[in-house]
C-alpha positions as CSV (number, residue, x, y, z in Angstrom):
1,X,36.8,-8.6,14.2
2,X,33.8,-8.6,16.5
3,X,30.6,-10.7,16.2
4,X,27.5,-9.8,14.1
5,X,25.8,-6.6,15.4
6,X,22.2,-7.2,16.5
7,X,21.7,-3.4,16.9
8,X,19.7,-1.5,14.3
9,X,18.4,2.1,13.8
10,X,15.3,2.9,15.9
11,X,12.1,4.5,14.7
12,X,12.4,8.1,15.7
13,X,9.6,10.1,14.1
14,X,7.3,11.5,16.9
15,X,3.6,10.9,16.9
16,X,1.8,13.9,15.4
17,X,4.6,14.8,13.0
18,X,3.4,16.1,9.6
19,X,5.2,16.4,6.3
20,X,4.2,17.0,2.7
21,X,3.9,14.1,0.3
22,X,5.8,15.1,-2.9
23,X,4.0,12.3,-5.0
24,X,0.7,12.1,-6.7
25,X,-1.5,9.8,-4.6
26,X,-4.7,8.1,-5.7
27,X,-7.2,5.7,-4.1
28,X,-9.7,3.5,-6.0
29,X,-12.8,1.4,-5.1
30,X,-14.2,-0.9,-7.7
31,X,-12.1,0.8,-10.3
32,X,-13.5,4.2,-9.5
33,X,-11.3,7.1,-8.4
34,X,-12.0,8.0,-4.7
35,X,-9.4,10.7,-4.7
36,X,-6.6,12.0,-6.9
37,X,-4.3,14.5,-5.1
38,X,-0.9,16.1,-5.4
39,X,-1.5,17.9,-2.0
40,X,-1.5,14.9,0.4
41,X,0.3,15.2,3.8
42,X,1.9,12.5,5.8
43,X,0.9,12.3,9.5
44,X,2.5,9.9,12.0
45,X,0.0,8.2,14.3
46,X,2.8,6.0,15.7
47,X,6.6,6.1,15.0
48,X,6.6,3.2,12.6
49,X,5.1,4.8,9.5
50,X,2.8,7.6,8.4
51,X,-0.7,7.7,7.0
52,X,-1.9,9.8,4.1
53,X,-4.1,12.8,4.7
54,X,-6.1,13.9,1.6
55,X,-7.8,17.3,1.0
56,X,-11.6,16.9,0.8
57,X,-11.6,19.0,-2.4
58,X,-9.6,16.3,-4.1
59,X,-12.2,13.6,-3.7
60,X,-13.4,12.5,-7.2
61,X,-16.1,9.9,-7.8
62,X,-16.9,9.6,-4.1
63,X,-18.8,11.2,-1.2
64,X,-18.2,11.2,2.6
65,X,-21.2,10.4,4.8
66,X,-20.9,11.6,8.4
67,X,-21.2,8.8,10.9
68,X,-21.9,11.2,13.7
69,X,-19.1,9.7,15.8
70,X,-15.8,11.2,16.9
71,X,-12.9,8.9,17.7
72,X,-9.3,9.5,18.8
73,X,-6.6,8.3,16.5
74,X,-2.9,8.4,17.3
75,X,-2.5,12.0,16.2
76,X,-5.7,13.4,17.7
77,X,-9.5,13.5,17.4
78,X,-11.2,12.7,14.1
79,X,-14.8,12.4,13.0
80,X,-15.6,9.1,11.4
81,X,-17.2,8.9,8.0
82,X,-18.5,6.2,5.6
83,X,-17.7,6.4,1.9
84,X,-20.2,6.3,-1.0
85,X,-18.8,5.3,-4.4
86,X,-21.6,5.1,-6.9
87,X,-24.2,2.8,-5.4
88,X,-21.8,1.2,-2.9
89,X,-21.2,2.3,0.7
90,X,-18.2,1.3,2.7
91,X,-19.0,1.8,6.4
92,X,-16.5,3.6,8.6
93,X,-14.1,4.1,5.7
94,X,-12.3,7.2,7.0
95,X,-12.0,10.1,9.4
96,X,-11.8,13.9,9.1
97,X,-9.4,15.4,11.5
98,X,-10.9,17.7,14.1
99,X,-9.6,20.4,16.5
100,X,-6.9,18.9,18.7
101,X,-5.2,17.1,15.7
102,X,-2.1,18.7,14.1
103,X,-3.1,22.1,12.6
104,X,-1.8,21.2,9.2
105,X,-4.2,18.3,8.7
106,X,-7.4,19.8,10.1
107,X,-10.4,19.1,7.8
108,X,-8.4,16.6,5.8
109,X,-9.4,13.0,5.3
110,X,-7.5,10.0,6.6
111,X,-8.9,6.8,4.9
112,X,-8.7,3.4,6.6
113,X,-6.3,1.5,4.4
114,X,-8.4,-1.6,3.8
115,X,-11.5,0.5,3.0
116,X,-10.0,1.2,-0.5
117,X,-9.2,-1.5,-3.1
118,X,-6.1,0.2,-4.6
119,X,-3.6,2.8,-3.5
120,X,-1.2,4.3,-6.0
121,X,1.9,6.6,-5.7
122,X,2.3,8.0,-9.1
123,X,1.5,4.9,-11.2
124,X,2.9,2.3,-8.8
125,X,0.8,0.3,-6.3
126,X,1.4,0.7,-2.6
127,X,0.7,-2.1,-0.1
128,X,-0.2,-2.2,3.6
129,X,0.6,1.4,4.4
130,X,2.5,4.4,3.0
131,X,6.3,4.1,2.8
132,X,8.0,6.3,5.3
133,X,10.3,8.9,3.8
134,X,12.6,8.3,6.9
135,X,12.9,4.5,6.4
136,X,15.6,2.8,4.3
137,X,15.8,-0.7,3.0
138,X,19.0,-2.2,1.6
139,X,19.7,-5.7,0.4
140,X,23.4,-6.5,0.4
141,X,25.3,-9.7,-0.6
142,X,27.4,-11.0,2.2
143,X,30.0,-13.8,2.8
144,X,28.6,-14.4,6.3
145,X,27.6,-18.0,6.9
146,X,24.2,-18.6,8.4
147,X,22.9,-21.7,10.2
148,X,19.3,-22.0,11.5
149,X,18.1,-24.4,14.2
150,X,15.0,-25.2,16.2
151,X,15.2,-27.6,19.1
152,X,18.7,-28.6,17.9
153,X,17.4,-29.5,14.4
154,X,19.3,-27.8,11.6
155,X,16.8,-26.2,9.1
156,X,19.4,-24.3,7.0
157,X,23.2,-24.1,6.7
158,X,24.3,-21.6,4.2
159,X,27.9,-20.4,3.3
160,X,26.7,-17.0,2.3
161,X,23.5,-14.8,2.4
162,X,21.9,-11.6,1.4
163,X,21.4,-9.3,4.4
164,X,18.4,-7.1,4.3
165,X,18.6,-3.9,6.5
166,X,15.3,-2.1,7.2
167,X,15.0,0.8,9.5
168,X,13.4,-0.2,12.8
169,X,13.7,-4.0,12.2
170,X,16.4,-6.6,12.9
171,X,18.6,-7.6,10.0
172,X,17.0,-10.4,8.0
173,X,19.2,-13.1,6.4
174,X,18.0,-14.3,3.0
175,X,19.4,-17.7,2.0
176,X,19.7,-19.6,-1.3
177,X,17.1,-22.4,-1.3
178,X,19.7,-25.0,-2.0
179,X,20.9,-24.6,1.6
180,X,17.5,-25.0,3.3
181,X,16.3,-28.5,4.5
182,X,12.9,-28.4,2.7
183,X,11.8,-32.0,3.7
184,X,11.6,-30.7,7.3
185,X,9.3,-27.9,6.5
186,X,5.6,-27.6,5.7
187,X,4.3,-25.1,3.3
188,X,1.3,-23.0,4.4
189,X,-1.1,-20.8,2.5
190,X,-0.1,-17.7,4.6
191,X,0.6,-14.5,2.7
192,X,1.9,-11.1,3.9
193,X,2.6,-7.8,2.1
194,X,5.2,-5.2,2.7
195,X,5.2,-1.7,1.2
196,X,9.0,-1.9,0.7
197,X,9.3,-5.5,-0.6
198,X,6.0,-6.5,-2.1
199,X,3.9,-9.7,-1.6
200,X,5.3,-13.0,-0.3
201,X,5.2,-16.0,-2.6
202,X,5.4,-18.6,0.2
203,X,5.5,-19.3,3.9
204,X,6.7,-22.5,5.7
205,X,6.3,-24.0,9.1
206,X,8.3,-26.6,11.1
207,X,6.7,-29.3,13.2
208,X,9.3,-29.9,15.9
209,X,9.5,-32.0,19.0
210,X,8.1,-29.1,21.1
211,X,5.2,-28.6,18.7
212,X,4.5,-26.7,15.5
213,X,6.4,-23.5,14.7
214,X,4.1,-21.7,12.3
215,X,5.1,-19.5,9.4
216,X,8.8,-19.1,10.4
217,X,10.2,-18.9,6.9
218,X,9.1,-16.8,3.9
219,X,10.2,-16.0,0.4
220,X,9.6,-13.2,-2.1
221,X,9.9,-14.6,-5.6
222,X,9.0,-11.3,-7.2
223,X,10.0,-8.5,-4.8
224,X,10.0,-4.8,-5.6
225,X,12.9,-3.7,-7.7
226,X,14.5,-1.9,-4.7
227,X,15.2,-5.3,-3.1
228,X,15.6,-7.4,-6.2
229,X,18.6,-9.3,-4.7
230,X,16.2,-11.3,-2.4
231,X,14.2,-12.7,-5.3
232,X,13.9,-16.4,-5.0
233,X,15.7,-16.5,-1.6
234,X,14.1,-17.3,1.8
235,X,14.5,-15.9,5.3
236,X,13.6,-17.1,8.8
237,X,12.2,-14.9,11.5
238,X,15.1,-14.2,13.9
239,X,12.5,-14.0,16.7
240,X,11.5,-17.6,16.5
241,X,14.6,-19.6,15.6
242,X,18.2,-20.1,16.8
243,X,20.2,-18.2,14.2
244,X,24.0,-18.5,14.0
245,X,25.9,-16.0,11.9
246,X,29.6,-16.8,11.3
247,X,29.3,-19.5,14.0
248,X,27.9,-17.2,16.7
249,X,24.4,-17.5,18.1
250,X,22.5,-14.3,17.8
251,X,20.1,-13.3,20.6
252,X,16.5,-13.4,19.6
253,X,15.0,-9.9,19.1
254,X,12.1,-9.1,21.4
255,X,9.4,-6.5,21.0
256,X,10.1,-5.9,17.3
257,X,7.8,-3.2,16.0
258,X,5.5,-4.6,13.3
259,X,6.2,-8.3,14.2
260,X,3.4,-10.1,16.1
261,X,3.7,-12.2,19.2
262,X,3.3,-15.3,17.0
263,X,4.7,-15.4,13.4
264,X,1.4,-15.4,11.6
265,X,2.0,-12.0,10.0
266,X,4.2,-9.0,10.4
267,X,7.1,-7.8,8.3
268,X,10.1,-9.8,7.0
């Protein structure tokens, strides 16, 4: 049997691709409905994931204010707008697609994700960005052993794991907490969110001989139901540790989409 594969499926959706969203999508600000649509479209501004495009007719308790400024987004030119919800105005909250963007989305609104307080697909919240219909996330129990080191210091040594496979990302190895050397680690207040897994419940750093290694370990105590097998487990960034699977050292991934140059965010 060969060693652990470090290959994984690539992100293959081209920029400018458009598809229908078969789900009811809503956006809220201060509890007020900005839009409520069953006619949204996905548009890919980069291969990693899409954005929602909303028909202007489906705006509810909100109005767009033209900022008199055209900008170029990943899929083409769009005119920037601010958003009025009751007496509140959120500057530069969205864009209306202009000529030169994909024909299907012309005149539709693409909101900046953080301009809205809440996004819902049907009655479920969505975090960070829309889930790609072409991405798959699986959490599988595995008898593979996992050892994690930094500067020769063993931070974890587990006889088994849960492997999380996510399209476009390296395999992540979630470990039982009993097999992690917690006295060597320092908890931080860092938090990240993932549209597929939910909100992290903890991050930890390691202060090694070569200096601090920030936010290299995370956990989801209450993940989404789709990856419930990782609940209460913890995983290290492959990119920043020496990770041995079944005794073989894995090469560190480089240039992982969605993972920053330093581990102070990104997706696990």
